matplotlib code that plots the C-alpha trace (Angstrom):
import matplotlib.pyplot as plt

x = [34.8, 33.0, 30.8, 30.0, 29.0, 26.8, 25.1, 24.4, 22.8, 20.7, 19.6, 18.8, 16.6, 14.8, 14.1, 12.8, 10.5, 9.2, 8.5, 6.6, 4.6, 3.5, 2.2, 0.3, 2.5, 1.6, 5.1, 4.6, 3.0, -0.7, -0.3, -3.3, -5.6, -3.8, -4.1, -7.8, -7.1, -4.6, -7.2, -9.7, -7.2, -6.5, -10.2, -10.8, -8.0, -9.5, -12.9, -11.5, -9.7, -12.4, -15.6, -17.0, -20.5, -19.6, -21.1, -18.5, -19.1, -19.0, -15.8, -15.5, -15.0, -16.5, -20.0, -19.3, -21.0, -19.0, -16.4, -16.1, -14.0, -12.6, -10.0, -6.5, -4.5, -1.9, -4.5, -4.0, -7.7, -10.3, -9.0, -10.5, -10.6, -13.0, -13.9, -16.9, -17.9, -19.3, -21.1, -20.6, -19.9, -16.2, -14.4, -10.8, -7.3, -6.7, -3.6, -0.9, -1.4, -5.1, -6.0, -2.3, -2.3, -5.1, -2.6, -5.1, -7.4, -8.6, -11.2, -11.3, -14.2, -14.3, -15.9, -18.2, -17.0, -15.2, -11.7, -8.9, -5.1, -3.1, -3.5, -2.2, 1.5, 1.4, -1.2, 1.5, 1.4, -1.9, -0.3, -3.5, -5.5, -7.4, -9.9, -9.5, -12.3, -11.5, -13.4, -15.5, -13.4, -11.0, -7.8, -4.8, -1.1, 0.8, 0.3, 2.7, 5.6, 4.6, 1.3, 3.1, 3.9, 0.3, 1.1, -2.3, -4.4, -7.0, -9.4, -8.4, -10.7, -9.2, -11.5, -13.1, -10.4, -7.5, -4.7, -1.8, 1.7, 2.8, 1.4, 4.0, 5.7, 5.6, 2.0, 3.6, 4.4, 0.7, 0.6, -2.8, -4.6, -7.8, -9.4, -7.7, -9.8, -8.0, -10.4, -11.3, -8.1, -5.1, -2.5, 0.2, 3.1, 2.9, 1.8, 4.8, 5.6, 6.2, 3.0, 1.8, -0.5, -1.4, -4.7, -6.0, -9.7, -11.0, -9.0, -9.8, -7.7, -10.2, -10.5, -6.9, -6.2, -2.5, -1.8, 0.1, 2.0, 1.2, -1.1, 1.1, 0.8, -0.7, -3.7, -4.2, -7.3, -9.1, -12.2, -11.5, -13.8, -11.0, -8.9, -11.5, -10.4, -6.7, -3.8, -3.0, -2.7, -2.3, -4.6, -7.4, -7.3, -6.0, -2.6, 0.2, 1.6, 5.4, 5.6, 9.4, 11.1, 12.7, 16.4, 18.4, 19.5, 23.2, 25.0, 26.3, 30.0, 32.2, 33.0, 29.4, 29.0, 32.0, 30.9, 28.0, 27.4, 26.8, 24.4, 21.9, 19.1, 18.0, 14.3, 13.6, 14.7, 12.6, 9.6, 10.1, 10.4, 7.2, 5.3, 6.5, 5.4, 2.0, 1.5, 2.6, 0.2, -2.6, -1.9, -1.8, -5.3, -6.7, -5.3, -6.8, -10.2, -10.2, -9.3, -12.1, -14.6, -13.6, -14.0, -17.4, -18.6, -17.4, -19.5, -22.7, -23.6, -22.8, -19.7, -20.1, -19.6, -17.1, -18.7, -17.0, -18.4, -19.5, -18.1, -20.7, -24.4, -26.1, -29.6, -30.8, -32.3, -30.9, -31.9, -32.0, -28.8, -28.1, -27.4, -23.8, -23.1, -24.2, -21.4, -21.6, -21.1, -18.3, -19.8, -23.1, -21.2, -19.2, -22.4, -23.7, -20.4, -20.4, -24.0, -26.8, -26.9, -30.5, -31.8, -34.3, -35.4, -38.4, -41.1, -43.0, -46.6, -48.3, -47.9, -45.8, -46.0, -42.4, -40.5, -37.2, -35.8, -32.5, -30.6, -31.8, -31.2, -27.6, -27.1, -28.4, -26.3, -25.6, -24.0, -22.6, -24.4, -22.6, -21.7, -23.1, -22.8, -26.0, -24.7, -24.0, -26.5, -26.8, -29.0, -29.7, -31.1, -32.4, -31.5, -33.6, -34.6, -37.4, -37.1, -34.9, -34.6, -32.6, -30.7, -29.5, -26.8, -26.7, -23.6, -22.7, -25.3, -25.6, -29.4, -31.4, -33.4, -36.8, -36.2, -34.9, -37.9, -40.4, -38.7, -38.6, -42.3, -43.1, -41.1, -42.8, -46.2, -45.7, -47.2, -47.5, -47.2, -44.2, -42.3, -40.1, -41.7, -39.8, -40.5, -38.2, -35.3, -32.6, -31.1, -28.4, -25.7, -23.3, -25.4, -28.6, -30.2, -33.2, -34.9, -36.8, -38.7, -36.6, -38.1, -37.1, -34.5, -31.9, -31.3, -32.2, -28.7, -27.4, -29.8, -28.9, -25.2, -24.3, -24.2, -25.6, -25.4, -28.3, -27.6, -28.8, -30.4, -33.1, -34.7, -36.9, -38.8, -42.0, -40.2, -38.4, -41.7, -43.4, -40.5, -40.7, -44.4, -44.1, -41.3, -43.3, -46.3, -44.2, -42.6, -46.0, -47.3, -44.5, -45.3, -48.9, -47.9, -47.8, -46.6, -42.9, -42.7, -40.1, -37.7, -34.4, -32.2, -33.8, -31.5, -31.5, -29.6, -32.6, -35.1, -35.4, -36.8, -39.0, -37.9, -40.3, -39.0, -42.5, -42.5, -40.4, -40.0, -38.6, -36.2, -34.2, -37.0, -36.6, -33.1, -31.5, -33.7, -33.2, -29.4, -29.8, -26.7, -24.2, -25.0, -21.8, -22.3, -19.1, -20.6, -22.5, -23.9, -25.8, -29.1, -29.0, -31.2, -29.3, -31.0, -30.1, -27.1, -28.0, -29.3, -31.2, -33.3, -34.6, -38.1, -40.7, -39.5, -35.9, -37.3, -39.0, -35.6, -33.9, -36.6, -36.3, -32.6, -33.6, -36.0, -33.2, -31.0, -33.7, -33.9, -30.3, -28.7, -26.0, -25.2, -25.3, -22.2, -20.5, -23.2, -20.8, -17.5, -14.6, -16.8, -17.4, -20.6, -22.3, -24.5, -27.6, -30.0, -27.4, -26.2, -29.7, -30.6, -27.5, -28.1, -31.7, -30.7, -28.1, -30.7, -28.6, -31.5, -30.3, -27.5, -29.8, -31.7, -30.0, -29.1, -31.2, -34.4, -33.4, -34.7, -38.2, -39.9, -43.4, -42.6, -40.9, -43.7, -43.9, -40.1, -40.3, -43.2, -41.2, -38.2, -40.2, -41.6, -38.0, -36.9, -39.8, -38.9, -35.3, -36.1, -33.6, -36.4, -38.2, -41.5, -41.5, -41.4, -44.6, -45.9, -45.0, -48.7, -48.8, -45.6, -47.1, -50.3, -48.4, -46.3, -49.4, -50.8, -47.5, -47.6, -51.2, -50.3, -47.3, -49.3, -51.9, -49.2, -47.5, -50.9, -51.4, -48.0, -48.6, -52.0, -50.5, -47.7, -50.2, -52.4, -49.4]
y = [35.1, 31.8, 32.7, 36.1, 34.5, 32.0, 34.8, 36.7, 33.6, 33.1, 36.8, 36.6, 33.5, 35.2, 38.2, 36.0, 34.1, 37.5, 38.6, 35.4, 35.9, 39.2, 37.4, 34.8, 31.8, 28.9, 28.4, 31.4, 31.8, 31.4, 29.0, 26.9, 29.5, 29.5, 25.7, 25.9, 28.8, 26.6, 23.8, 26.3, 27.4, 23.8, 23.0, 26.0, 25.0, 21.5, 22.9, 25.1, 22.1, 19.4, 20.6, 23.8, 22.8, 22.8, 25.8, 26.5, 30.1, 30.7, 31.8, 28.6, 25.4, 23.4, 24.2, 23.3, 20.3, 17.1, 18.8, 17.6, 19.4, 18.1, 18.7, 17.2, 15.1, 17.8, 20.3, 22.7, 23.5, 22.7, 21.1, 19.5, 15.8, 14.5, 15.1, 13.1, 13.9, 10.6, 11.0, 14.8, 15.2, 15.9, 15.9, 16.1, 15.7, 16.3, 18.5, 18.6, 21.1, 20.3, 17.2, 16.6, 19.8, 18.6, 17.2, 16.4, 14.5, 11.1, 10.1, 11.0, 9.7, 10.7, 7.6, 7.4, 10.6, 11.2, 12.0, 11.2, 11.4, 9.7, 9.5, 12.8, 12.4, 14.3, 12.2, 10.9, 14.2, 13.2, 11.2, 11.0, 9.3, 6.2, 5.7, 6.3, 5.6, 6.5, 3.7, 4.2, 6.9, 7.0, 7.2, 5.8, 5.2, 3.5, 4.0, 6.8, 6.1, 8.6, 6.7, 4.0, 6.5, 6.4, 4.2, 4.8, 3.7, 1.1, 1.0, 1.5, 1.1, 1.8, -0.5, 0.3, 2.6, 2.2, 1.8, 0.1, -1.2, -3.9, -4.7, -3.0, -4.8, -1.5, -2.3, -4.3, -1.0, -0.3, -2.5, -1.4, -2.0, -4.0, -3.5, -3.5, -3.4, -3.2, -5.1, -3.9, -2.2, -2.9, -4.3, -6.5, -8.7, -10.9, -10.5, -10.3, -13.7, -12.1, -10.1, -10.0, -7.5, -8.8, -6.8, -7.5, -8.7, -7.8, -8.2, -8.3, -8.1, -9.7, -8.7, -7.6, -10.0, -9.3, -10.4, -13.7, -16.1, -17.8, -16.4, -15.5, -17.9, -15.2, -15.0, -18.7, -18.8, -15.9, -16.8, -17.6, -14.7, -12.4, -13.5, -14.0, -13.2, -13.0, -15.2, -16.1, -19.7, -21.8, -22.0, -21.1, -21.3, -24.1, -25.6, -23.8, -25.7, -25.3, -24.5, -24.2, -26.7, -29.7, -29.4, -31.7, -35.0, -35.3, -37.2, -40.7, -40.9, -42.1, -45.3, -46.3, -45.6, -47.8, -50.7, -52.4, -54.9, -52.2, -50.3, -53.2, -52.9, -55.8, -57.0, -55.7, -52.2, -52.3, -53.4, -50.6, -48.0, -49.3, -49.2, -45.7, -44.5, -46.0, -44.3, -41.0, -41.3, -42.1, -39.1, -36.9, -38.2, -37.5, -33.9, -33.3, -34.7, -32.5, -29.4, -30.1, -30.7, -27.4, -25.4, -27.0, -26.1, -22.5, -22.3, -23.5, -20.0, -16.4, -15.3, -14.0, -10.3, -9.0, -9.2, -6.5, -4.6, -1.2, 1.8, 4.3, 5.0, 4.6, 3.7, 1.1, 3.9, 7.3, 10.2, 9.8, 11.2, 12.7, 10.2, 11.4, 10.6, 7.0, 4.5, 0.9, -1.6, -4.1, -6.5, -6.8, -7.1, -10.0, -11.7, -11.5, -13.0, -15.9, -16.9, -18.0, -21.8, -21.6, -19.8, -17.0, -13.8, -14.8, -12.1, -12.2, -11.2, -12.8, -12.3, -9.3, -7.1, -6.0, -5.2, -6.8, -10.3, -11.5, -11.0, -7.4, -6.6, -7.8, -5.8, -2.7, 0.4, 0.1, 2.3, 1.0, 2.9, 1.3, -1.8, -2.7, -5.7, -7.1, -6.8, -4.5, -2.2, -1.0, 1.3, -0.3, 1.6, -0.8, -0.2, 2.6, 3.8, 1.3, 1.0, 2.0, -0.4, -0.9, -4.2, -5.6, -8.3, -10.2, -11.3, -14.9, -17.0, -20.8, -20.7, -23.5, -22.3, -23.3, -21.4, -18.4, -18.5, -18.7, -15.8, -13.6, -14.3, -13.2, -9.9, -9.3, -9.8, -6.7, -4.0, -0.5, 3.0, 3.5, 0.3, -0.1, -2.8, -6.0, -7.1, -10.0, -12.2, -14.4, -17.4, -19.8, -21.3, -18.4, -15.5, -13.9, -10.8, -8.8, -6.3, -3.4, -0.4, 2.7, 5.3, 8.3, 11.0, 9.9, 8.3, 10.1, 9.7, 11.6, 14.4, 14.8, 14.4, 16.1, 13.4, 13.1, 16.9, 17.9, 20.5, 20.1, 23.5, 22.4, 20.0, 21.9, 20.5, 20.0, 17.9, 15.9, 15.2, 14.1, 11.8, 10.3, 9.8, 8.0, 5.7, 5.0, 3.9, 1.6, -0.1, -0.4, -2.1, -4.7, -5.3, -6.0, -8.7, -11.4, -12.5, -11.6, -9.9, -7.1, -5.1, -6.1, -3.3, 0.1, 3.0, 6.4, 4.8, 2.5, 5.3, 6.8, 10.3, 11.6, 14.4, 16.9, 16.0, 15.3, 11.5, 8.4, 4.7, 2.0, -0.4, -3.6, -5.0, -8.7, -9.1, -9.9, -12.9, -13.8, -14.1, -16.1, -17.2, -15.6, -12.0, -10.7, -9.7, -7.7, -4.5, -3.0, 0.4, 3.0, 1.8, -1.6, -2.2, -3.1, -6.5, -7.7, -10.0, -11.8, -10.1, -13.2, -12.8, -9.3, -8.3, -5.6, -4.0, -3.8, -2.1, 0.5, 1.2, 1.6, 3.9, 6.0, 6.5, 7.7, 10.2, 11.5, 11.7, 13.8, 16.2, 16.6, 16.2, 14.0, 10.5, 7.6, 5.7, 4.0, 4.9, 6.8, 5.1, 7.0, 9.1, 7.7, 9.5, 9.4, 7.1, 9.3, 8.0, 8.4, 11.8, 13.2, 12.1, 13.6, 16.9, 17.0, 16.2, 19.0, 21.4, 22.2, 21.7, 24.6, 22.3, 19.5, 20.4, 20.7, 24.2, 23.9, 23.7, 25.2, 28.7, 27.4, 28.8, 28.2, 24.4, 24.3, 22.5, 19.8, 19.3, 18.7, 16.2, 14.3, 14.3, 12.9, 10.2, 9.3, 8.9, 6.5, 4.5, 4.2, 2.9, 0.3, -2.1, -3.5, -3.7, 0.0, 1.0, 1.9, -0.2, 1.0, 1.7, 4.0, 5.7, 6.4, 7.7, 10.1, 11.4, 12.0, 14.2, 16.1, 16.7, 18.0, 20.3, 21.6, 22.3, 24.2, 26.3, 27.0, 28.2, 30.4, 32.0, 32.5, 34.1, 36.6, 37.4, 38.2, 40.3, 42.3]
z = [20.7, 20.5, 23.5, 22.0, 18.7, 20.6, 22.5, 19.3, 17.7, 20.8, 20.8, 17.1, 17.7, 20.5, 18.3, 15.5, 17.9, 19.3, 15.7, 15.1, 18.2, 16.9, 13.9, 15.9, 15.1, 17.4, 18.8, 21.2, 24.6, 24.3, 21.4, 22.5, 21.1, 17.8, 17.3, 16.6, 14.2, 12.4, 12.2, 10.8, 8.1, 7.2, 6.9, 4.7, 2.4, 2.3, 1.4, -1.4, -2.9, -2.8, -1.1, -2.7, -1.6, 2.1, 3.8, 6.5, 7.3, 11.1, 12.8, 14.9, 13.0, 15.9, 14.5, 10.9, 9.3, 9.9, 12.2, 15.8, 18.4, 21.7, 24.3, 23.6, 26.0, 26.2, 27.6, 24.8, 24.6, 21.9, 18.7, 15.7, 16.6, 14.0, 10.4, 9.2, 5.6, 4.1, 0.8, 0.9, -2.9, -2.3, -5.7, -6.6, -5.1, -1.4, -1.4, 1.3, 4.1, 4.6, 6.5, 7.2, 9.3, 11.5, 14.0, 16.7, 14.4, 15.8, 13.2, 9.5, 7.4, 3.7, 2.4, -0.6, -2.4, -5.6, -4.3, -6.7, -6.7, -4.0, -0.3, 1.1, 1.6, 4.9, 6.5, 8.8, 10.6, 12.2, 15.0, 17.0, 14.2, 15.4, 12.6, 8.9, 6.4, 2.7, 1.0, -2.1, -3.7, -6.7, -4.8, -6.8, -6.3, -3.5, 0.2, 1.1, 3.4, 6.0, 6.4, 8.5, 11.3, 12.4, 15.4, 17.1, 14.1, 14.9, 11.9, 8.3, 5.3, 1.8, -0.1, -3.4, -4.7, -7.2, -4.8, -6.5, -5.7, -3.4, 0.0, 2.1, 5.0, 6.8, 7.9, 10.7, 12.3, 12.9, 16.0, 17.2, 13.9, 14.4, 11.0, 7.6, 4.5, 1.1, -1.1, -4.6, -5.4, -7.8, -5.4, -6.8, -5.6, -2.5, 1.0, 3.4, 4.9, 8.3, 8.3, 11.9, 13.6, 17.1, 17.4, 13.9, 13.9, 10.4, 7.3, 3.5, 0.4, -2.0, -5.6, -6.0, -8.9, -9.1, -5.6, -5.7, -3.6, -0.3, 2.4, 5.5, 8.4, 10.6, 8.2, 7.6, 9.8, 8.1, 6.0, 2.4, 1.3, 2.6, -0.4, -3.1, -6.7, -6.0, -7.0, -3.4, -2.3, 0.8, 3.9, 3.8, 0.0, -2.3, -1.8, -3.3, -6.3, -7.0, -10.7, -10.7, -13.1, -11.2, -10.6, -12.9, -11.3, -10.7, -13.4, -12.4, -11.4, -14.2, -12.4, -12.3, -16.0, -16.8, -14.6, -16.4, -13.6, -10.9, -13.2, -13.1, -10.5, -8.4, -8.6, -5.1, -6.0, -9.2, -7.2, -4.6, -7.4, -9.0, -5.7, -4.9, -8.3, -7.9, -4.5, -5.9, -8.8, -6.3, -4.2, -7.3, -8.3, -4.9, -4.9, -8.3, -7.2, -4.1, -6.1, -8.6, -5.8, -4.1, -7.3, -7.9, -4.4, -4.9, -8.1, -6.2, -5.1, -5.3, -3.5, 0.0, 0.5, 3.0, 6.4, 8.3, 11.3, 10.5, 11.2, 10.2, 11.0, 7.7, 6.6, 4.2, 2.1, 1.2, -1.0, -4.7, -6.2, -9.6, -12.4, -12.8, -9.2, -9.3, -9.0, -10.1, -7.3, -8.0, -5.5, -7.4, -10.6, -9.3, -8.0, -11.6, -13.0, -10.7, -11.4, -9.2, -9.8, -11.1, -8.0, -8.6, -6.8, -4.7, -4.3, -1.0, -0.2, -3.2, -6.9, -7.9, -11.0, -10.4, -13.6, -12.4, -11.7, -10.2, -13.5, -14.0, -10.4, -10.6, -13.8, -12.1, -11.3, -7.6, -5.0, -1.7, 1.0, 4.0, 6.0, 9.3, 11.6, 10.0, 6.4, 3.5, 1.9, -1.7, -3.6, -7.0, -10.0, -12.7, -16.3, -17.8, -14.3, -14.2, -10.4, -7.5, -4.6, -1.5, -1.4, 1.9, 1.6, 4.9, 6.6, 6.4, 8.3, 8.3, 8.5, 6.7, 3.7, 5.1, 8.4, 6.4, 4.1, 7.0, 8.9, 5.8, 5.1, 8.7, 8.1, 4.8, 6.3, 8.5, 6.2, 7.8, 6.5, 8.8, 8.0, 5.0, 2.9, 2.1, -1.5, -2.3, -1.2, -2.7, -0.9, -1.4, 0.9, 0.6, -0.3, 1.1, -0.3, 0.8, -1.5, 0.1, -1.4, -1.8, 0.6, 2.6, 2.3, 4.8, 8.2, 11.3, 12.6, 9.6, 10.1, 13.7, 13.4, 10.2, 7.5, 4.0, 3.4, 5.7, 8.3, 11.8, 12.0, 9.5, 12.0, 14.5, 17.4, 15.5, 12.8, 15.5, 17.3, 14.1, 13.2, 16.7, 16.3, 13.0, 14.3, 17.4, 15.4, 13.3, 16.3, 18.1, 15.0, 15.1, 18.8, 17.9, 15.4, 18.0, 21.4, 21.8, 18.4, 18.5, 16.3, 18.0, 16.7, 17.2, 16.6, 14.8, 11.9, 11.3, 11.2, 7.7, 7.5, 4.7, 2.5, 4.1, 7.6, 8.9, 8.8, 9.1, 8.3, 10.5, 8.8, 9.6, 11.7, 12.4, 10.9, 14.2, 14.6, 10.9, 11.3, 14.5, 16.4, 14.1, 15.3, 17.1, 20.7, 21.0, 19.6, 22.6, 21.9, 24.0, 22.5, 24.2, 27.2, 30.3, 30.7, 27.1, 27.1, 23.9, 20.8, 19.9, 23.0, 22.8, 24.0, 23.4, 26.7, 25.3, 22.2, 24.3, 26.1, 22.7, 21.4, 24.6, 23.8, 20.3, 21.9, 24.1, 21.0, 19.3, 22.2, 23.1, 19.7, 21.2, 19.9, 22.5, 23.4, 20.4, 18.0, 15.7, 14.8, 16.3, 18.6, 22.1, 22.8, 26.2, 28.2, 27.3, 30.0, 32.7, 31.5, 31.2, 34.7, 36.1, 34.3, 35.6, 39.2, 39.1, 37.7, 34.6, 32.2, 30.1, 28.9, 28.0, 24.8, 21.4, 20.5, 17.4, 19.4, 22.8, 21.8, 20.7, 23.9, 22.5, 22.6, 26.0, 27.7, 24.9, 25.0, 28.7, 28.3, 25.6, 27.9, 30.7, 28.4, 27.3, 30.9, 31.5, 28.4, 29.6, 33.1, 34.1, 35.3, 32.2, 34.0, 34.7, 31.0, 29.2, 26.3, 22.8, 22.0, 25.0, 24.0, 20.5, 22.0, 24.4, 21.5, 19.5, 22.2, 22.4, 18.7, 18.8, 21.6, 19.8, 16.7, 18.7, 20.4, 17.0, 15.5, 18.5, 18.1, 14.4, 15.1, 17.6, 15.2, 12.4, 14.8, 15.9]

ax = plt.figure().add_subplot(projection="3d")
ax.plot(x, y, z, "-o")
ax.set_aspect("equal")
plt.show()
């Protein structure tokens, strides 16, 4: 009877599964094809909830803006492995059953939006997640319990939200975590005494004013700026002071109270007590003096901003947003509160008729655009809309003021129609700001790879060639400034495209040399020339190599290695040469321009120029002026061909 009952249950289960298979449920044979369909359904539910402006219309989500697909380790076919929607005007609460159902997701970037509510409770279902960027939203509530099942998580940024509750000891479960940013939230309580993450490199809980208690021993060597504006104490901050009332001294035994002779102290004991009291008083005075000195030093300058390594390809300038979307930067507000110790904003390039000074700049409405390994960038709109400027807050750099001033003056002296003008700077020991003109409509990296709300299909070959020409002219001008003069950090994120997509500005020129020995060498991207082993010793030839990689990026639509956080990319020069040698050139050009047959010859010429620029031997690379000249000829030829095509179309 028992066996018969078991068989019936088994038969019933088989029938249920078969009925599910008929409905396309992913537990059946051929489920791999259904996984991508499930991802598509989750993304559409996400769009309906928070992203009504997302134009996701095609059948396959792999071509949607911000969505990246890839093969999974289990060999189940293509799945959604990346969702990159920074500053995409997402609004509202992310409901369960959306991102939590993207179980193959490795990178989720929803930073700089207006998301509210809590972190999705089912985020723990994304067991493959490595990178999570939710900073710059309005997320509230505590970190959900399921979050701590993300055992593969490496980078986490929840800064600039409204996250509340205690700092959970469950963070110790995230053993691979290398970056943990929780600053500018509403955390309370204490940090766990046993907090210990072996892979942790970057950490910040500053401006959580209700965090109290001692800093855990595992964080004692972190910079003090990681704990600014909190109630924490202990290394690297001030010593913790025990405010608990002293325990009452034990009452003397009755025998001692009755024996008057034994209650009298000898002169030696009295002298010892007096000496000990004097020593204790001296120690107390020294501690008080050191505390006062430390506080005075902290007031000497503006507090240093968090100097984390960036995780996203952003430009120093972005498109002007609607007034209702402008957020106030807490960092600039805190700079204003702490004062500037009499220092002023210094305008460079002669007398300035600018309608702002340091005080008005620090009162400005500011939006955090992004953080890079050179510093943090803001867009500041002065009160009344008098001016909009881009403010670059440099990472901490112990460079003397005179040297800093001379290098800034050299950067400001470079004035060209394709360079972002540097207008002013601020310097003190802990804070260094650079103020640039606000130009352009977005970074080239965003245009090519789906950020800032601009679709890739809008960038045809003619636009790409003109952008390349404008950038080449700007870099060539830098190289003409003097012997050894170079940019030092050419990449698509540092090329700002005009709103008409027919021109560009080069930015961040010279900042590597300005920061000097503090520039981290660990971040090696696909833009770096093979001979460069020290960012402080770059050369014009190295610039040409980096620019050649940008040209390949323009033609192929592919990001180079490690250019986009959470996306490995490819070694573009090596990949392009391999494709050409194998005569698979049909796979080479970006799908958005591959069908422009009238520009096929110009695309081939630009590809040949890019391979010349990325030659491994520096002496075999053309000079930047020659590169600009060749691109100019390519653009002229493309314009003639386009006019010919238009003429024949009209004649027909």
